[in-house]
TORTOR-946006 format. One record per residue: x, y, z of N, C-alpha, C in turn; chain. Coordinates in nm, 4 decimals. Atoms other than C-alpha are relative to their C-alpha. Layout:
BEGIN
((X; Y; Z); (X; Y; Z); (X; Y; Z); "A")
...
//
This chain:
BEGIN
((-0.0630; -0.0532; -0.1260); (-3.5965; 8.6922; -7.3457); (0.1158; -0.0823; 0.0027); "A")
((-0.1394; 0.0694; -0.0063); (-3.2304; 8.5906; -7.2879); (0.0257; -0.0150; 0.1717); "A")
((-0.0657; 0.0256; -0.1361); (-3.1269; 8.4160; -6.9458); (0.1420; -0.0181; -0.0053); "A")
((-0.1689; -0.0133; 0.0084); (-2.7528; 8.4779; -6.9009); (0.0327; 0.0141; 0.1465); "A")
((-0.0566; -0.0394; -0.1411); (-2.5212; 8.4825; -6.6053); (0.0159; 0.1392; 0.0360); "A")
((-0.0387; -0.1423; -0.0368); (-2.5084; 8.7957; -6.4119); (0.1348; 0.0358; 0.0237); "A")
((-0.1369; -0.0535; -0.0109); (-2.2222; 9.0034; -6.3965); (-0.0109; 0.1190; 0.0907); "A")
((0.0096; -0.1126; -0.0648); (-2.1265; 9.3124; -6.1832); (-0.0661; 0.0935; -0.0430); "A")
((0.0655; -0.1107; 0.0491); (-2.2621; 9.5567; -6.4260); (-0.1572; -0.0168; -0.0153); "A")
((0.1491; 0.0162; -0.0081); (-2.6067; 9.3972; -6.3679); (-0.0523; 0.0481; 0.1208); "A")
((0.0672; -0.0201; -0.1395); (-2.6449; 9.4848; -5.9977); (-0.0491; 0.1421; -0.0062); "A")
((0.0855; -0.1087; -0.0035); (-2.7479; 9.8517; -6.0531); (-0.1506; -0.0113; -0.0692); "A")
((0.0915; 0.0486; 0.0656); (-3.0283; 9.7130; -6.2598); (-0.0875; -0.0953; 0.1118); "A")
((0.0712; 0.1032; -0.0672); (-3.1169; 9.4208; -6.0102); (-0.0349; 0.0522; 0.1482); "A")
((0.0207; -0.0648; -0.1580); (-3.0864; 9.6263; -5.6746); (-0.1299; 0.0683; 0.0139); "A")
((0.1129; -0.0663; -0.0354); (-3.3791; 9.8534; -5.6977); (-0.1385; -0.1107; -0.0016); "A")
((0.1144; 0.1090; -0.0233); (-3.6407; 9.5635; -5.7650); (0.0411; -0.0934; 0.0972); "A")
((-0.0106; 0.0899; -0.0936); (-3.4837; 9.3292; -5.5431); (-0.0210; 0.0518; 0.1434); "A")
((0.0021; -0.0683; -0.1315); (-3.4734; 9.6003; -5.2681); (-0.1834; 0.0177; 0.0225); "A")
((0.1525; -0.0241; -0.0204); (-3.8642; 9.6757; -5.3316); (-0.0797; -0.1264; 0.0311); "A")
((0.0776; 0.1253; -0.0234); (-3.9637; 9.2978; -5.3188); (0.0208; -0.0301; 0.1302); "A")
((-0.0610; 0.0496; -0.1439); (-3.7497; 9.2501; -5.0033); (-0.0791; 0.0827; 0.0878); "A")
((0.0693; -0.0762; -0.0919); (-3.9174; 9.5536; -4.8417); (-0.1307; 0.0249; 0.0095); "A")
((0.1565; 0.0356; 0.0042); (-4.2678; 9.4494; -4.9212); (0.0136; -0.0800; 0.0957); "A")
((0.0304; 0.0889; -0.0994); (-4.2114; 9.1802; -4.6885); (-0.0951; -0.1148; -0.0018); "A")
((0.0909; 0.1084; 0.0439); (-4.4367; 8.9337; -4.8581); (0.0503; -0.1017; -0.0317); "A")
((-0.0596; 0.1331; 0.0665); (-4.2070; 8.6701; -4.9979); (0.1325; -0.0437; 0.0389); "A")
((-0.1447; 0.0479; -0.0123); (-3.8608; 8.6687; -4.8823); (0.0175; 0.0347; 0.1605); "A")
((-0.0268; 0.0022; -0.1266); (-3.7157; 8.5823; -4.5363); (0.1200; 0.0837; 0.0173); "A")
((-0.1008; -0.0898; -0.0369); (-3.4550; 8.8466; -4.5589); (-0.0806; 0.1424; 0.0563); "A")
((0.0415; -0.1178; -0.0915); (-3.4458; 9.1442; -4.3327); (-0.0717; 0.1160; -0.1015); "A")
((0.0444; -0.0942; 0.0912); (-3.6845; 9.4178; -4.5148); (0.0527; 0.1082; -0.0115); "A")
((-0.1002; -0.1395; 0.0341); (-3.4393; 9.6930; -4.4703); (0.1343; -0.0336; -0.0216); "A")
((-0.1170; 0.0476; 0.0207); (-3.1632; 9.5061; -4.5873); (0.0910; 0.1004; -0.1006); "A")
((-0.0853; -0.0610; 0.0662); (-2.8590; 9.6961; -4.7159); (0.0404; -0.0290; -0.1358); "A")
((-0.0338; 0.0455; 0.1456); (-2.7222; 9.7060; -5.0719); (0.1254; -0.0644; -0.0038); "A")
((-0.1036; 0.0895; -0.0130); (-2.4009; 9.5524; -4.9585); (-0.0345; -0.1340; 0.0409); "A")
((0.0588; 0.1271; -0.0321); (-2.5443; 9.2768; -4.7989); (-0.0838; -0.0753; -0.1016); "A")
((0.0706; 0.0650; 0.1103); (-2.8005; 9.1928; -5.0715); (0.0958; -0.0321; -0.0979); "A")
((-0.0953; 0.0435; 0.1102); (-2.5274; 9.2040; -5.3206); (0.0914; -0.1385; 0.0332); "A")
((-0.0907; 0.1314; -0.0484); (-2.3150; 8.9353; -5.1073); (-0.0797; -0.0995; -0.0185); "A")
((0.0838; 0.1092; -0.0149); (-2.6164; 8.7205; -5.0739); (-0.0565; -0.0292; -0.1598); "A")
((0.0425; 0.0555; 0.1339); (-2.7275; 8.7345; -5.4360); (0.0948; -0.0167; -0.1136); "A")
((-0.0953; 0.0248; 0.1291); (-2.4394; 8.7491; -5.6735); (0.0970; -0.1126; 0.0455); "A")
((-0.0571; 0.1179; -0.0657); (-2.3141; 8.4141; -5.5854); (0.1391; -0.0393; -0.0850); "A")
((-0.1434; 0.0547; 0.0798); (-1.9501; 8.2644; -5.6875); (-0.0397; -0.1534; -0.0155); "A")
((0.0192; 0.1448; -0.0043); (-1.9215; 7.9070; -5.7710); (0.0337; -0.0828; 0.1307); "A")
((0.0854; 0.0907; 0.0856); (-2.0499; 7.6471; -5.7161); (-0.1375; 0.0546; -0.0205); "A")
((0.1085; -0.0580; 0.0579); (-2.3347; 7.8830; -5.7234); (-0.0292; 0.0663; -0.1058); "A")
((0.0224; -0.0730; 0.1264); (-2.4666; 8.0804; -5.9939); (-0.1157; 0.0888; 0.0052); "A")
((0.0941; -0.1139; -0.0039); (-2.6613; 8.3977; -6.0481); (-0.0312; 0.0328; -0.1138); "A")
((0.0316; -0.0482; 0.1448); (-2.8443; 8.4783; -6.3820); (-0.1116; 0.1193; 0.0139); "A")
((0.1241; -0.1135; 0.0126); (-3.0885; 8.7601; -6.5085); (-0.0486; -0.0556; -0.1276); "A")
((0.0955; -0.0070; 0.1335); (-3.3527; 8.7503; -6.7598); (-0.0054; 0.1296; -0.0607); "A")
((-0.0075; -0.1015; 0.0551); (-3.2945; 9.0196; -7.0018); (-0.1233; 0.0102; -0.1139); "A")
((0.0987; -0.0268; 0.1044); (-3.5788; 9.1589; -7.2503); (0.0970; 0.0331; -0.1285); "A")
((-0.0891; -0.0449; 0.1429); (-3.4635; 9.2183; -7.6200); (0.0563; 0.1200; -0.0024); "A")
((-0.0526; -0.1045; -0.0232); (-3.3987; 9.5600; -7.5353); (0.1211; 0.0401; 0.1041); "A")
((-0.1004; 0.0076; -0.1140); (-3.1612; 9.4758; -7.2565); (-0.0390; 0.0289; 0.1356); "A")
((0.0329; -0.0037; -0.1332); (-3.3802; 9.5460; -6.9726); (-0.0110; -0.1092; 0.0855); "A")
((-0.0086; 0.1208; -0.0689); (-3.3315; 9.3053; -6.6797); (-0.1337; 0.0075; 0.0653); "A")
((0.1406; 0.0149; -0.0471); (-3.6772; 9.1891; -6.6004); (0.0086; -0.1011; 0.1504); "A")
((0.0126; 0.1089; -0.1060); (-3.5973; 8.9047; -6.3315); (0.1618; -0.0347; 0.0159); "A")
((-0.1097; 0.0496; -0.0155); (-3.3066; 8.7289; -6.1769); (-0.0102; -0.1065; 0.1007); "A")
((-0.0174; 0.1412; -0.0736); (-3.2393; 8.3827; -6.0083); (0.1507; 0.0003; 0.0392); "A")
((-0.0883; 0.0470; -0.0647); (-2.9908; 8.2659; -5.7755); (0.0116; -0.1636; 0.0331); "A")
((0.0269; 0.1521; -0.0171); (-2.9022; 7.8656; -5.7627); (0.1459; -0.0378; 0.0787); "A")
((-0.0921; 0.0692; -0.0615); (-2.6813; 7.6715; -5.5439); (-0.0022; -0.1304; 0.0908); "A")
((0.0593; 0.1267; -0.0952); (-2.6381; 7.3544; -5.3213); (-0.0660; 0.0657; 0.1247); "A")
((0.0866; -0.0253; -0.1053); (-2.8929; 7.3479; -5.0484); (0.0727; -0.0043; 0.1281); "A")
((-0.0768; 0.0462; -0.1181); (-2.6558; 7.1702; -4.8175); (0.1337; -0.0261; -0.0116); "A")
((-0.1140; 0.0412; 0.0244); (-2.3077; 7.0666; -4.7817); (0.0265; -0.1157; 0.0025); "A")
((-0.0350; 0.1392; -0.0258); (-2.1159; 6.7492; -4.7500); (-0.0848; -0.1294; -0.0779); "A")
((0.0836; 0.1023; 0.0580); (-2.3448; 6.4288; -4.7921); (-0.1250; 0.0246; -0.0675); "A")
((0.1317; -0.0720; 0.0518); (-2.6465; 6.6495; -4.8761); (0.0261; 0.0891; -0.1183); "A")
((-0.0294; -0.1115; 0.0781); (-2.4882; 6.8745; -5.1168); (-0.0521; -0.0359; -0.1607); "A")
((0.0624; 0.0364; 0.1436); (-2.6604; 6.6758; -5.4198); (-0.1371; 0.0790; -0.0099); "A")
((0.1321; -0.0756; 0.0102); (-2.9643; 6.9000; -5.3415); (0.0270; 0.1376; -0.0437); "A")
((-0.0066; -0.1285; 0.0599); (-2.9911; 7.2076; -5.5247); (-0.1344; 0.0955; 0.0824); "A")
((0.1110; -0.0938; -0.0354); (-3.1876; 7.5220; -5.4224); (0.0109; 0.1210; -0.0598); "A")
((-0.0137; -0.1165; 0.0828); (-3.2624; 7.8471; -5.5952); (-0.0954; 0.0944; 0.0753); "A")
((0.0689; -0.1197; -0.0598); (-3.4208; 8.1837; -5.5199); (-0.0513; 0.0888; -0.1146); "A")
((0.0621; -0.0667; 0.1326); (-3.6183; 8.4142; -5.7846); (-0.0621; 0.1205; 0.0681); "A")
((0.0522; -0.1294; -0.0236); (-3.7071; 8.7834; -5.8075); (-0.0303; 0.0530; -0.1238); "A")
((0.0268; -0.0695; 0.1145); (-3.9009; 8.9204; -6.0980); (-0.0290; 0.1373; 0.0378); "A")
((0.0572; -0.1298; -0.0064); (-3.9344; 9.2886; -6.1395); (-0.1390; 0.0050; -0.0112); "A")
((0.1533; -0.0311; 0.0002); (-4.2860; 9.3803; -6.0357); (-0.0477; 0.0521; -0.1275); "A")
((0.0526; -0.0810; 0.1162); (-4.3180; 9.6022; -6.3457); (-0.0007; -0.0967; -0.1235); "A")
((-0.0035; 0.1236; 0.0999); (-4.2379; 9.2669; -6.5596); (-0.0829; -0.0949; 0.0558); "A")
((0.0652; 0.1110; -0.0493); (-4.4688; 9.0509; -6.3687); (-0.1230; -0.0302; -0.0722); "A")
((0.0991; 0.0522; 0.0894); (-4.7282; 8.8197; -6.5668); (0.0542; -0.0567; -0.1260); "A")
((-0.0435; 0.0185; 0.1488); (-4.4997; 8.7812; -6.8756); (0.0652; -0.1462; -0.0089); "A")
((-0.0617; 0.1214; 0.0180); (-4.3646; 8.4351; -6.8023); (0.1381; -0.0127; 0.0252); "A")
((-0.1399; -0.0478; -0.0398); (-4.0384; 8.5780; -6.6636); (0.0387; -0.1184; 0.1179); "A")
((-0.0297; 0.1053; -0.1121); (-4.0650; 8.3312; -6.3399); (0.0179; -0.1130; -0.0475); "A")
((-0.0126; 0.1357; 0.0729); (-4.1454; 8.0464; -6.5617); (0.1452; -0.0288; -0.0514); "A")
((-0.1322; 0.0010; 0.0504); (-3.8513; 8.0784; -6.7734); (0.0999; 0.0069; 0.1017); "A")
((-0.1242; 0.0226; -0.1066); (-3.6037; 8.1378; -6.4773); (-0.0141; -0.1300; 0.0412); "A")
((0.0262; 0.1347; -0.0415); (-3.7663; 7.8237; -6.3091); (0.0500; -0.1065; -0.0879); "A")
((-0.0618; 0.0971; 0.1071); (-3.6951; 7.6239; -6.6303); (0.1216; -0.0053; 0.0004); "A")
((-0.1614; -0.0376; 0.0028); (-3.3367; 7.7574; -6.6531); (0.0647; -0.0638; 0.0944); "A")
((-0.0471; 0.0549; -0.1358); (-3.2634; 7.6589; -6.2829); (-0.0106; -0.1275; 0.0106); "A")
((0.0130; 0.1833; -0.0011); (-3.3971; 7.3009; -6.3261); (0.0834; -0.0485; -0.0744); "A")
((-0.0972; 0.0665; 0.0847); (-3.1882; 7.2467; -6.6315); (0.1264; 0.0394; 0.0375); "A")
((-0.1524; -0.0190; -0.0609); (-2.8730; 7.4118; -6.4784); (0.0257; -0.1038; 0.1123); "A")
((0.0045; 0.0945; -0.1308); (-2.9465; 7.1880; -6.1608); (0.0336; -0.1397; -0.0624); "A")
((-0.0283; 0.1408; 0.0730); (-2.9671; 6.8603; -6.3907); (0.1490; 0.0054; -0.0642); "A")
((-0.1399; 0.0016; 0.0875); (-2.6616; 6.9556; -6.6012); (0.1112; 0.0030; 0.1022); "A")
((-0.1077; -0.0014; -0.0811); (-2.4537; 7.0106; -6.2882); (-0.0151; -0.1350; 0.0894); "A")
((-0.0091; 0.1483; -0.0678); (-2.5578; 6.6479; -6.1458); (-0.0845; 0.0071; 0.1430); "A")
((0.0927; -0.0017; -0.1245); (-2.8058; 6.7535; -5.8699); (-0.0895; -0.1026; -0.0129); "A")
((0.1139; 0.1088; -0.0200); (-3.0549; 6.4776; -5.7645); (-0.1514; 0.0403; 0.0163); "A")
((0.1679; -0.0449; -0.0366); (-3.3373; 6.7090; -5.6655); (0.0437; 0.1599; 0.0133); "A")
((-0.0001; -0.1572; -0.0454); (-3.4120; 7.0698; -5.5894); (-0.0981; 0.0067; 0.1102); "A")
((0.0806; -0.0578; -0.0859); (-3.5575; 7.2151; -5.2728); (-0.0280; 0.1121; 0.0268); "A")
((0.0401; -0.1498; -0.0338); (-3.7171; 7.5444; -5.1927); (-0.0237; -0.0154; 0.1415); "A")
((0.0027; 0.0005; -0.1515); (-3.6730; 7.5895; -4.8069); (-0.1180; 0.0957; 0.0660); "A")
((0.0671; -0.1023; -0.0697); (-3.9022; 7.8817; -4.7548); (-0.0935; 0.0889; -0.1120); "A")
((0.0855; -0.0698; 0.0901); (-4.1940; 7.9439; -5.0015); (-0.1048; 0.0393; 0.1100); "A")
((0.1107; -0.0499; -0.0787); (-4.4458; 8.1581; -4.8257); (-0.1238; -0.0281; -0.0626); "A")
((0.1388; 0.0545; 0.0628); (-4.8001; 8.0022; -4.8464); (-0.0825; 0.0969; -0.0777); "A")
((0.0826; -0.0859; 0.0471); (-4.9596; 8.3045; -4.9175); (0.0502; 0.0691; -0.1345); "A")
((-0.0597; -0.0192; 0.1192); (-4.7469; 8.3405; -5.2183); (-0.0435; -0.0964; -0.1129); "A")
((0.0891; 0.1220; 0.0754); (-5.0041; 8.1689; -5.4456); (0.0654; -0.0197; -0.1420); "A")
((-0.0532; 0.0060; 0.1530); (-4.8583; 8.2566; -5.7785); (0.1241; -0.0760; -0.0001); "A")
((-0.1055; 0.0774; 0.0016); (-4.5253; 8.1287; -5.6907); (-0.0335; -0.1307; 0.0491); "A")
((0.0474; 0.1468; -0.0486); (-4.6765; 7.8038; -5.5135); (-0.0504; -0.0680; -0.1367); "A")
((0.0412; 0.0483; 0.1377); (-4.8730; 7.7586; -5.8337); (0.0980; -0.0417; -0.1335); "A")
((-0.1001; 0.0035; 0.0950); (-4.5700; 7.8125; -6.0671); (0.0981; -0.1259; 0.0474); "A")
((-0.0784; 0.1187; -0.0488); (-4.3638; 7.5516; -5.8704); (-0.0627; -0.1148; -0.0172); "A")
((0.0969; 0.1265; 0.0336); (-4.6399; 7.3020; -5.8735); (-0.0114; -0.0432; -0.1395); "A")
((-0.0023; 0.0060; 0.1467); (-4.6599; 7.3455; -6.2366); (0.1288; -0.0561; -0.0644); "A")
((-0.1489; 0.0644; 0.0405); (-4.2923; 7.2496; -6.2572); (0.0564; -0.1055; 0.0658); "A")
((-0.0271; 0.1430; -0.0520); (-4.3357; 6.9307; -6.0743); (0.0555; 0.0304; 0.1431); "A")
((-0.0336; 0.0212; -0.1660); (-4.2623; 7.0453; -5.7119); (-0.1237; -0.0260; 0.0891); "A")
((0.1288; 0.0124; -0.0949); (-4.4681; 6.9279; -5.4224); (0.0477; 0.0664; 0.1243); "A")
((-0.0039; -0.0409; -0.1353); (-4.5242; 7.0659; -5.0727); (0.0465; -0.1230; 0.0759); "A")
((-0.0380; 0.0994; -0.1192); (-4.3415; 6.8305; -4.8279); (-0.0631; 0.0351; 0.1373); "A")
((0.0724; -0.0273; -0.1384); (-4.4423; 7.0166; -4.5334); (0.0073; 0.1450; -0.0123); "A")
((0.0290; -0.1116; -0.0379); (-4.5274; 7.3419; -4.4028); (0.0339; 0.0614; 0.1339); "A")
((-0.0439; -0.0664; -0.1556); (-4.3504; 7.5283; -4.1039); (-0.1233; 0.0896; 0.0420); "A")
((0.0700; -0.0637; -0.0607); (-4.6494; 7.6482; -3.9112); (0.0154; 0.1393; 0.0537); "A")
((-0.0245; -0.1474; -0.0363); (-4.6633; 8.0481; -3.8720); (0.1598; 0.0277; 0.0024); "A")
((-0.1501; -0.0016; 0.0250); (-4.3134; 8.0417; -3.9978); (0.0573; 0.1281; -0.0794); "A")
((-0.0208; -0.1538; 0.0826); (-4.3396; 8.3955; -4.1743); (-0.0786; 0.0963; 0.0528); "A")
((0.0616; -0.1295; -0.0391); (-4.4640; 8.7230; -4.0468); (-0.0215; 0.0831; -0.1145); "A")
((0.0062; -0.0646; 0.1151); (-4.6477; 8.8555; -4.3424); (-0.0619; 0.1489; 0.0349); "A")
((0.0371; -0.1468; -0.0402); (-4.7231; 9.2393; -4.3133); (-0.1456; 0.0136; -0.0074); "A")
((0.1593; -0.0084; -0.0174); (-5.1006; 9.2006; -4.3738); (-0.0672; -0.1245; 0.0344); "A")
((0.0599; 0.1139; -0.0301); (-5.1790; 8.8363; -4.3276); (0.0417; -0.0479; 0.1447); "A")
((-0.0600; 0.0441; -0.1416); (-4.9975; 8.8000; -3.9848); (0.0898; -0.1296; -0.0323); "A")
((-0.0783; 0.1106; -0.0100); (-4.8164; 8.4807; -3.9247); (-0.0615; -0.0968; -0.0901); "A")
((0.0665; 0.0955; 0.0955); (-4.8586; 8.2374; -4.2270); (0.1126; -0.1059; -0.0045); "A")
((-0.1029; 0.1048; 0.0347); (-4.6840; 7.9053; -4.3234); (0.1053; 0.0388; -0.0909); "A")
((-0.1051; 0.0189; 0.1141); (-4.3548; 7.8435; -4.5155); (-0.0190; -0.1350; -0.0362); "A")
((0.0156; 0.1127; 0.0706); (-4.3857; 7.5696; -4.7561); (0.1591; -0.0492; -0.0099); "A")
((-0.1367; 0.0559; 0.0700); (-4.0699; 7.3370; -4.8279); (-0.0548; -0.0862; -0.1228); "A")
((0.0196; 0.0806; 0.1432); (-4.1027; 7.2237; -5.1835); (0.1006; -0.0642; -0.0487); "A")
((-0.1172; 0.0578; 0.0297); (-3.9182; 6.9653; -5.3377); (-0.0541; -0.0636; -0.1607); "A")
((0.0194; 0.0707; 0.1265); (-3.8647; 6.8019; -5.6887); (0.1131; -0.1019; -0.0125); "A")
((-0.1309; 0.0823; 0.0758); (-3.6431; 6.4957; -5.8239); (0.0333; 0.0454; -0.1015); "A")
((-0.0414; -0.0046; 0.1230); (-3.4509; 6.5830; -6.1051); (0.0251; -0.1236; -0.0952); "A")
//
């Protein structure tokens, strides 16, 4: 699998699975009915942010990640990132590869830590992945996320020093 910087030509491959994952309402704090224009503006970042895709050997885009400063000014040394793996390609290590890539990028850019602001506690696969990559749960916002089947669940704030 190749992880490379995303470009405008990748959007038609990203949008269908991004829309599907966001519309499911189980893992993202974005509006479930987000429009394509708004999603594109939120996902395809300009520097100092970066958006990447994970492409299979045949060129199929199986996942994507965006990374950027979590805050500005005196807290700009903290990075954050968001990830989406196409559900059709789930379970093949794409999330882990993207996570490792993002951590390497953050280190190379001089960030001191990475913080995820809203990891849905019922997204147990993501929580386990981030823990395995050295993140810890700093705290949980009680009932911070309205899950379509579980009701109100917590949002973890996860952190890792780089």
